[in-house]
N, C-alpha and C positions, 0 to 999 in steps of 0.2 A: 814321427811314425805316421804312415798314411792311414786313410780312413778304413781300409780293409783290415789292417792290423788292429785298429781300435775296436772294430766290430768283433774280431776274433777274441779280444780280451773280454769284451762284455758278454759274449756268448759263453766264454769259459766260466765267468762268474755265475752265470745262470745255470750251468750244468754240473758244477763241481759236486754239489751235494748228492745228486742222483748217481754220479759216477763213483763216489767214495763211501757214501753213507755218512759223511761228515762234511759240513761246509767250512765246507771249510771256509843398535849402535851404542857404544859405551860399555861399561862393565856389565857382565851378565848377572841378572838377579838370582833370586833364591831357587828358581826352577831347577837349575843345575844341581843344587845341593839336595834336591828331593829325588834325584834320579838314582837308580841302582848303581853302586860303585863298582861291583865286579863286572868286568866286560863279559858279555854273552854274545856268541856268534851263532846266527841261525841261517836258515835257507827258506826262501819263498818257494812253494811247490809249483807255481805256475810254469817255471822253466823246465822242471822235471816232466810236466805234462807234454811240453813240446818235444823233448827228446824221445819220450816213450812213443809219442804219436808217429815219429819218423820211422819207428820200427813196427808200426801197426799195433801198438799196445796202448793200454790205458793206465797211466800211472796212478790214477785215483782209485782204480779198482784193485791196485796192488800197493796201497799206501804203506802196508807193513814192510814190504820189501824196500820201499824208498826210505822209510824211517830207519831201517836197519843199516842201510848204506850211509846215511847221515851220521848215525851213531858211530859206526865203525871209522868214519873219517875224522870224528872228533867234534862234531857240531853239538851245540847246547840245546837248540830248539829248532822247530820247523814252524813256519807260518802258513796257514791255509785260510779259507774263507769262513767268516762268521755265518753260522746257520741261524737265521732269525725265524725260520719256519718250524723246524723240528729242534727245539731248544736243547734237548738232551744230547744231541750230536756234538755240541761243543764240549760237554764233559767227556763224551766218548773219545774225542780226539785228544783231549788232555790226558786221559788215562793211557791211550796208546803211546803218547810221548813218554810218560813215566815208565811204562813197561820196557821201553827201549833205553832207559837211563837218561832221558832228556827231560825237559820241563816245559809247561805251558808258559808262553810269554806274550805273544801278540796274535791278533786275528785281523783279517782284511775284509772290508765291506764297501759296497757302493751305497747310494742313497739319493732318492729324489727329494731335494730339499728346497727347491725354488718356487714351487707352485702351490695351489690351494689344497693339495693333499700332503704337504710337507709335514704337518703335525702328526699325521698317521705314521710317516716314516720315523719321526723322532720317537713316538710312543713304542713302535715296534722294536727299534734298536735299543731303547732303554730297557725294555722288558728282557730282551736277549742278553743285554750287558749284565743284568743281575745274575744270570746263570753262568756267564763267563767269569765273573768275579768269584763265585763259589768254586769254580774249577781252577782258580788261581791264575788266570790270565791277568796281565798288567796293562796292556795298551790295546786299544781298538783303532786300527788304521782305517780312515774313511776317505774315499774319493767321491765327492758329490757327483751325481750322474751328469754326463754331458747330454745335450739335447739336439745336436746336429747343427747348431748355430751359436753365436755368442749370446749370452744371457743379457737381458735388458737391465738397466739400472735398478728397476723395481724388483726384478727377479733376483738380482744379486743382493739387494737389501734384505729381501725375505730369506734368502739362503743364509746370510750371516746371522740373522736373528735365530734361525733354526740351529745353526752350528753352536751358537751360544747356549741355547737350551740343551742341546745334546752334550756339549762339553761340560756344562754345569751339572747335568744329571749324572754323567760318568764320574765326575769328581766326587759327588756325594756318595756314590757307590764304592769308590776307591779305585777307579780306573782312570787312565789318561786317554784323551782324544788326540790322535795325530792326523792332521789333514794331509792328504796325498794329492799329487797332481799328475795329469797326463798332458798330451798335446793341446786338447781343447781349452784347458784353463790357462795356457801360456800364450794364447793368441792376443794380437793387438797390444804388444808390449807387456805381456803377462798380466793383462787387466784383471782377470778373475783371481789369479794367484795372489796378486797384491791386495785386492779388495778383501779377500777372506781374512787376511791378517791385519791390515791397517784399520779395519773397523771392528776388531775384537781384541781381547786381552790375552796375554800370555798367562798360562796356568789354567785357562779354560778352553781356548781354541789353540791347540799346539800343532806341532809339525812333525810328520814322518818325512824326513828329508830324503827323497829319492833323488840323489845327486845327479844322475844322468838325465832324468826327465826334465829337471829344472834347467840343466845345462843345454839340453836340446831345445828347450823353449826360449833360449836367448838370454837367460840370467846366468852370469858367471858364478861358479861355486863360492868364490870369496865374497861376492856381493850379497848373495843369499845368506851366508853365515853372519856377515856384519849386521844385516838388518833383522834377521829372524833366528839367529843362532840360539838366542835365549829361549826359544820355543821348541827346540828339538827334543822329542821324547823317544824317537827311534829312527833308524836309517834303512834305506834300501840302496844297495850298492851294485853297480854294473859298470862296465867299461866299454869304450869303443875305440877303434882306430880308423882314421880317415872317415869319421862320422858313422861308421857301421859297427853295430854291436859285436864285440869280441867274444870268443867262446868261453873265456874264463876272466876272472877279475885279476888284472895285471896292470902294467904301465900302459899308457895310451893317451887319448885326447884329454882326459881329466887328470890333473895333478893331485892324486890322492894323498901324497905326502904333505902337501900344503893344507889340504882339508883336515887330515888327521892331526897336524900340528895345532891348528886352531881348536879342534875339538878337545884335544888333551889339555891345552893351556887353559881353556875356559870350562873344563869339567862338564862337557856336554854328555847327555845320556849315552852310555856305552852299550846300546842294543843294536848290533850290526847284522842286518839281514841281507845275505847274499841273494841277489835275484838275477841269475843268469837267464837270458832269453835270446831267442833266435829271430832273425829277420832276413829278408832277401839280401844276400851278399855276405852273411855271416859264414866264415870259414870254419868248418868243423873237422878237427883232426884227431880228437880224443873222445872218449866216452863221457857220459854225463857224470859218472862217478869220479873219473880222473879230473874233470874240470872243476868239480866241487871241492875235491881235495886240494887242488892247486889254489883255488880261490880262498879257502880257509887259511892256508899258509900265508897268502898275501895279506889278508886282514890282520892276522896275528903280527906279522912283521911291520906293517905300516901303522895300524891303529892301536894295537895293544902294546903298551910300553912297560 
Protein backbone atom coordinates (compact mmCIF):
# COMPACT_ATOMS: atom_id res chain seq x y z
CA UNK A 1 0.00 0.00 0.00
CA UNK A 2 1.31 3.44 -0.80
CA UNK A 3 1.98 6.16 1.80
CA UNK A 4 -1.24 7.97 0.97
CA UNK A 5 -3.29 4.89 1.80
CA UNK A 6 -1.33 4.40 5.04
CA UNK A 7 -2.05 8.00 5.98
CA UNK A 8 -5.73 7.48 5.30
CA UNK A 9 -5.70 4.46 7.60
CA UNK A 10 -4.06 6.40 10.42
CA UNK A 11 -6.44 9.30 9.93
CA UNK A 12 -9.32 6.86 10.11
CA UNK A 13 -8.07 5.49 13.43
CA UNK A 14 -7.90 8.99 14.84
CA UNK A 15 -11.42 9.96 13.79
CA UNK A 16 -13.53 6.85 14.31
CA UNK A 17 -14.54 7.69 17.87
CA UNK A 18 -15.75 11.13 16.94
CA UNK A 19 -17.73 9.76 14.02
CA UNK A 20 -19.41 6.88 15.84
CA UNK A 21 -19.46 7.63 19.53
CA UNK A 22 -17.40 4.45 19.89
CA UNK A 23 -13.78 3.67 19.04
CA UNK A 24 -13.98 1.95 17.99
CA UNK A 25 8.09 -24.54 13.42
CA UNK A 26 7.25 -28.02 14.84
CA UNK A 27 4.16 -29.07 16.67
CA UNK A 28 2.08 -26.15 17.78
CA UNK A 29 2.04 -25.73 21.60
CA UNK A 30 -0.76 -25.12 24.07
CA UNK A 31 -1.78 -21.71 22.74
CA UNK A 32 -4.07 -23.36 20.21
CA UNK A 33 -5.75 -25.36 22.96
CA UNK A 34 -6.57 -22.13 24.78
CA UNK A 35 -8.34 -20.63 21.78
CA UNK A 36 -12.12 -20.61 21.44
CA UNK A 37 -13.21 -23.77 19.69
CA UNK A 38 -16.39 -22.50 18.07
CA UNK A 39 -15.49 -20.64 14.88
CA UNK A 40 -16.68 -17.03 14.86
CA UNK A 41 -16.75 -14.84 11.78
CA UNK A 42 -16.70 -11.08 12.05
CA UNK A 43 -16.21 -7.95 9.99
CA UNK A 44 -13.75 -5.07 10.46
CA UNK A 45 -15.67 -1.82 10.09
CA UNK A 46 -12.87 0.03 8.26
CA UNK A 47 -14.00 -1.24 4.86
CA UNK A 48 -17.58 -0.27 5.57
CA UNK A 49 -16.37 3.26 6.10
CA UNK A 50 -14.77 3.28 2.65
CA UNK A 51 -17.92 2.05 0.93
CA UNK A 52 -20.12 4.56 2.74
CA UNK A 53 -17.68 7.37 1.95
CA UNK A 54 -18.09 6.63 -1.76
CA UNK A 55 -21.77 7.48 -1.33
CA UNK A 56 -21.09 10.62 0.69
CA UNK A 57 -22.13 8.93 3.92
CA UNK A 58 -20.46 8.20 7.24
CA UNK A 59 -20.70 4.55 8.24
CA UNK A 60 -19.63 5.33 11.79
CA UNK A 61 -22.46 7.77 12.28
CA UNK A 62 -24.78 4.97 11.14
CA UNK A 63 -23.16 2.09 13.00
CA UNK A 64 -26.55 0.61 13.94
CA UNK A 65 -27.40 0.27 10.26
CA UNK A 66 -24.06 -1.43 9.59
CA UNK A 67 -24.47 -3.83 12.50
CA UNK A 68 -27.99 -4.70 11.36
CA UNK A 69 -26.64 -5.56 7.90
CA UNK A 70 -23.94 -7.75 9.42
CA UNK A 71 -26.44 -9.48 11.66
CA UNK A 72 -28.81 -10.13 8.77
CA UNK A 73 -25.92 -11.58 6.72
CA UNK A 74 -25.09 -13.97 9.54
CA UNK A 75 -21.93 -12.48 11.05
CA UNK A 76 -21.06 -13.21 14.69
CA UNK A 77 -19.27 -9.97 15.53
CA UNK A 78 -17.87 -6.68 14.28
CA UNK A 79 -14.45 -5.24 15.09
CA UNK A 80 -13.98 -1.52 15.55
CA UNK A 81 -11.35 0.58 17.31
CA UNK A 82 -10.50 0.51 20.98
CA UNK A 83 -11.43 3.77 22.67
CA UNK A 84 -8.68 4.51 25.18
CA UNK A 85 -10.00 8.03 25.78
CA UNK A 86 -13.68 7.63 26.59
CA UNK A 87 -13.53 4.19 28.15
CA UNK A 88 -17.26 3.63 28.48
CA UNK A 89 -17.57 3.70 24.69
CA UNK A 90 -16.08 0.21 24.53
CA UNK A 91 -18.94 -1.11 26.64
CA UNK A 92 -21.40 0.89 24.54
CA UNK A 93 -20.16 -0.83 21.39
CA UNK A 94 -20.33 -4.23 23.09
CA UNK A 95 -23.94 -3.57 24.03
CA UNK A 96 -24.78 -2.50 20.48
CA UNK A 97 -23.43 -5.84 19.29
CA UNK A 98 -25.52 -7.74 21.80
CA UNK A 99 -28.65 -5.84 20.85
CA UNK A 100 -28.13 -7.05 17.28
CA UNK A 101 -27.67 -10.66 18.38
CA UNK A 102 -23.89 -10.54 17.95
CA UNK A 103 -21.11 -10.56 20.52
CA UNK A 104 -18.03 -8.56 21.54
CA UNK A 105 -14.88 -10.36 20.37
CA UNK A 106 -12.01 -8.06 19.34
CA UNK A 107 -10.98 -4.42 19.11
CA UNK A 108 -8.25 -2.72 17.08
CA UNK A 109 -5.75 -0.09 18.22
CA UNK A 110 -2.47 1.56 17.33
CA UNK A 111 0.15 2.57 19.83
CA UNK A 112 3.44 4.46 19.98
CA UNK A 113 5.63 1.86 21.66
CA UNK A 114 9.17 2.66 20.54
CA UNK A 115 10.08 5.97 22.21
CA UNK A 116 10.44 7.61 25.63
CA UNK A 117 6.67 7.93 25.99
CA UNK A 118 5.99 4.27 25.32
CA UNK A 119 5.25 3.51 28.97
CA UNK A 120 2.41 6.03 28.84
CA UNK A 121 0.96 4.16 25.86
CA UNK A 122 1.16 0.84 27.70
CA UNK A 123 -0.47 2.32 30.80
CA UNK A 124 -3.25 3.88 28.74
CA UNK A 125 -3.98 0.68 26.83
CA UNK A 126 -3.88 -1.50 29.94
CA UNK A 127 -6.34 0.80 31.66
CA UNK A 128 -8.65 0.61 28.66
CA UNK A 129 -8.24 -3.18 28.48
CA UNK A 130 -9.76 -3.58 31.93
CA UNK A 131 -12.96 -1.99 30.67
CA UNK A 132 -12.85 -4.12 27.53
CA UNK A 133 -12.59 -7.31 29.57
CA UNK A 134 -15.60 -6.32 31.66
CA UNK A 135 -17.47 -5.82 28.38
CA UNK A 136 -16.48 -9.40 27.37
CA UNK A 137 -14.01 -8.66 24.59
CA UNK A 138 -11.39 -11.40 24.09
CA UNK A 139 -8.62 -10.02 21.87
CA UNK A 140 -6.99 -6.62 21.47
CA UNK A 141 -5.36 -6.22 18.06
CA UNK A 142 -2.47 -3.75 18.12
CA UNK A 143 -0.45 -2.35 15.22
CA UNK A 144 2.50 -0.42 16.71
CA UNK A 145 2.58 3.04 15.18
CA UNK A 146 4.80 3.60 12.12
CA UNK A 147 7.04 6.67 12.21
CA UNK A 148 7.73 7.42 8.53
CA UNK A 149 11.04 5.52 8.44
CA UNK A 150 12.44 2.22 9.62
CA UNK A 151 12.86 2.04 13.37
CA UNK A 152 16.38 1.79 14.72
CA UNK A 153 17.64 -1.29 16.55
CA UNK A 154 17.23 0.55 19.85
CA UNK A 155 13.69 1.62 18.98
CA UNK A 156 12.76 -1.94 18.06
CA UNK A 157 14.32 -3.24 21.27
CA UNK A 158 12.25 -0.79 23.29
CA UNK A 159 9.13 -1.62 21.29
CA UNK A 160 9.46 -5.33 22.03
CA UNK A 161 9.95 -4.60 25.73
CA UNK A 162 6.73 -2.59 25.69
CA UNK A 163 4.87 -5.31 23.76
CA UNK A 164 5.93 -7.79 26.44
CA UNK A 165 4.60 -5.49 29.15
CA UNK A 166 1.39 -4.94 27.24
CA UNK A 167 0.83 -8.60 26.41
CA UNK A 168 1.65 -9.68 29.94
CA UNK A 169 -0.75 -7.12 31.33
CA UNK A 170 -3.50 -8.19 28.96
CA UNK A 171 -2.95 -11.82 29.93
CA UNK A 172 -3.36 -11.01 33.62
CA UNK A 173 -6.63 -9.25 32.82
CA UNK A 174 -7.81 -12.20 30.73
CA UNK A 175 -7.33 -10.77 27.24
CA UNK A 176 -4.99 -11.73 24.41
CA UNK A 177 -2.69 -9.37 22.50
CA UNK A 178 -2.56 -9.93 18.74
CA UNK A 179 0.12 -7.93 16.91
CA UNK A 180 -0.91 -6.67 13.48
CA UNK A 181 1.26 -5.40 10.64
CA UNK A 182 1.00 -3.04 7.68
CA UNK A 183 3.52 -2.14 4.96
CA UNK A 184 6.02 -0.18 7.16
CA UNK A 185 6.66 -3.20 9.40
CA UNK A 186 7.34 -5.39 6.36
CA UNK A 187 10.17 -3.24 4.95
CA UNK A 188 13.74 -4.50 4.60
CA UNK A 189 12.87 -8.19 4.53
CA UNK A 190 10.04 -7.78 7.07
CA UNK A 191 12.60 -6.67 9.66
CA UNK A 192 10.18 -5.19 12.20
CA UNK A 193 7.62 -7.97 11.66
CA UNK A 194 10.16 -10.67 12.51
CA UNK A 195 11.81 -8.69 15.30
CA UNK A 196 8.56 -8.34 17.23
CA UNK A 197 8.06 -12.10 17.32
CA UNK A 198 11.61 -13.46 17.48
CA UNK A 199 12.39 -11.42 20.58
CA UNK A 200 9.22 -12.25 22.51
CA UNK A 201 7.29 -15.34 23.56
CA UNK A 202 4.11 -16.96 22.33
CA UNK A 203 1.29 -16.57 24.80
CA UNK A 204 2.34 -13.03 25.66
CA UNK A 205 3.02 -11.34 22.32
CA UNK A 206 0.77 -13.09 19.85
CA UNK A 207 -0.44 -12.61 16.28
CA UNK A 208 -3.46 -11.16 14.57
CA UNK A 209 -2.63 -12.72 11.23
CA UNK A 210 -3.64 -10.29 8.53
CA UNK A 211 -2.85 -12.68 5.72
CA UNK A 212 -2.85 -10.20 2.87
CA UNK A 213 -0.72 -7.52 4.55
CA UNK A 214 1.91 -10.14 5.38
CA UNK A 215 1.72 -11.52 1.85
CA UNK A 216 2.02 -8.04 0.36
CA UNK A 217 5.04 -7.46 2.56
CA UNK A 218 6.89 -10.35 0.94
CA UNK A 219 6.29 -13.16 3.43
CA UNK A 220 4.45 -16.12 1.96
CA UNK A 221 1.38 -17.23 3.94
CA UNK A 222 2.76 -20.75 4.45
CA UNK A 223 6.07 -19.41 5.78
CA UNK A 224 4.36 -17.13 8.27
CA UNK A 225 2.23 -20.03 9.49
CA UNK A 226 5.20 -22.36 9.91
CA UNK A 227 7.11 -19.82 11.97
CA UNK A 228 4.36 -18.00 13.85
CA UNK A 229 1.22 -20.11 13.51
CA UNK A 230 1.41 -21.06 17.19
CA UNK A 231 0.84 -17.39 18.02
CA UNK A 232 -2.33 -16.75 16.02
CA UNK A 233 -5.14 -15.46 18.22
CA UNK A 234 -7.26 -13.90 15.46
CA UNK A 235 -7.28 -13.30 11.70
CA UNK A 236 -7.87 -10.47 9.23
CA UNK A 237 -8.89 -11.79 5.82
CA UNK A 238 -8.76 -10.00 2.46
CA UNK A 239 -8.02 -11.08 -1.12
CA UNK A 240 -6.41 -9.60 -4.21
CA UNK A 241 -6.18 -10.48 -7.86
CA UNK A 242 -3.14 -9.41 -9.84
CA UNK A 243 -2.00 -7.72 -6.59
CA UNK A 244 -5.01 -5.37 -6.39
CA UNK A 245 -7.51 -5.78 -3.56
CA UNK A 246 -10.59 -7.66 -4.69
CA UNK A 247 -14.03 -6.43 -3.73
CA UNK A 248 -14.95 -9.58 -1.80
CA UNK A 249 -13.15 -12.48 -0.18
CA UNK A 250 -12.85 -15.14 -2.85
CA UNK A 251 -10.21 -17.02 -4.83
CA UNK A 252 -7.25 -14.97 -5.97
CA UNK A 253 -3.56 -14.34 -5.29
CA UNK A 254 -3.66 -16.02 -1.88
CA UNK A 255 -4.41 -19.73 -1.64
CA UNK A 256 -6.79 -19.56 1.28
CA UNK A 257 -7.56 -23.27 1.01
CA UNK A 258 -3.97 -24.06 1.97
CA UNK A 259 -4.07 -21.47 4.77
CA UNK A 260 -7.30 -22.94 6.12
CA UNK A 261 -5.98 -26.49 5.93
CA UNK A 262 -3.01 -25.52 8.11
CA UNK A 263 -5.21 -23.61 10.53
CA UNK A 264 -7.65 -26.48 10.95
CA UNK A 265 -5.02 -29.23 11.20
CA UNK A 266 -3.18 -27.30 13.91
CA UNK A 267 -6.22 -26.02 15.79
CA UNK A 268 -5.44 -22.34 15.36
CA UNK A 269 -7.74 -19.78 16.91
CA UNK A 270 -10.93 -19.63 14.80
CA UNK A 271 -11.70 -15.92 15.03
CA UNK A 272 -11.98 -14.86 11.39
CA UNK A 273 -12.41 -11.14 10.71
CA UNK A 274 -13.32 -10.25 7.13
CA UNK A 275 -11.70 -6.91 6.29
CA UNK A 276 -12.73 -5.81 2.84
CA UNK A 277 -10.99 -2.64 1.73
CA UNK A 278 -10.71 -0.57 -1.40
CA UNK A 279 -7.66 0.85 -3.15
CA UNK A 280 -6.88 2.37 -6.53
CA UNK A 281 -7.80 -0.24 -9.11
CA UNK A 282 -10.30 -2.18 -6.99
CA UNK A 283 -13.23 -3.11 -9.24
CA UNK A 284 -16.54 -2.55 -7.48
CA UNK A 285 -19.52 -4.29 -9.03
CA UNK A 286 -21.68 -4.97 -5.97
CA UNK A 287 -22.85 -3.26 -2.80
CA UNK A 288 -21.00 -3.46 0.49
CA UNK A 289 -23.76 -5.70 1.85
CA UNK A 290 -23.55 -8.12 -1.08
CA UNK A 291 -19.76 -8.31 -0.85
CA UNK A 292 -19.86 -9.05 2.85
CA UNK A 293 -22.51 -11.74 2.38
CA UNK A 294 -20.39 -13.39 -0.31
CA UNK A 295 -17.28 -13.13 1.86
CA UNK A 296 -19.03 -14.77 4.80
CA UNK A 297 -20.03 -17.67 2.57
CA UNK A 298 -16.41 -18.04 1.41
CA UNK A 299 -15.06 -18.16 4.97
CA UNK A 300 -17.61 -20.76 5.95
CA UNK A 301 -16.79 -22.91 2.94
CA UNK A 302 -13.02 -22.65 3.25
CA UNK A 303 -12.22 -22.24 6.96
CA UNK A 304 -15.16 -23.73 8.83
CA UNK A 305 -15.29 -27.48 8.47
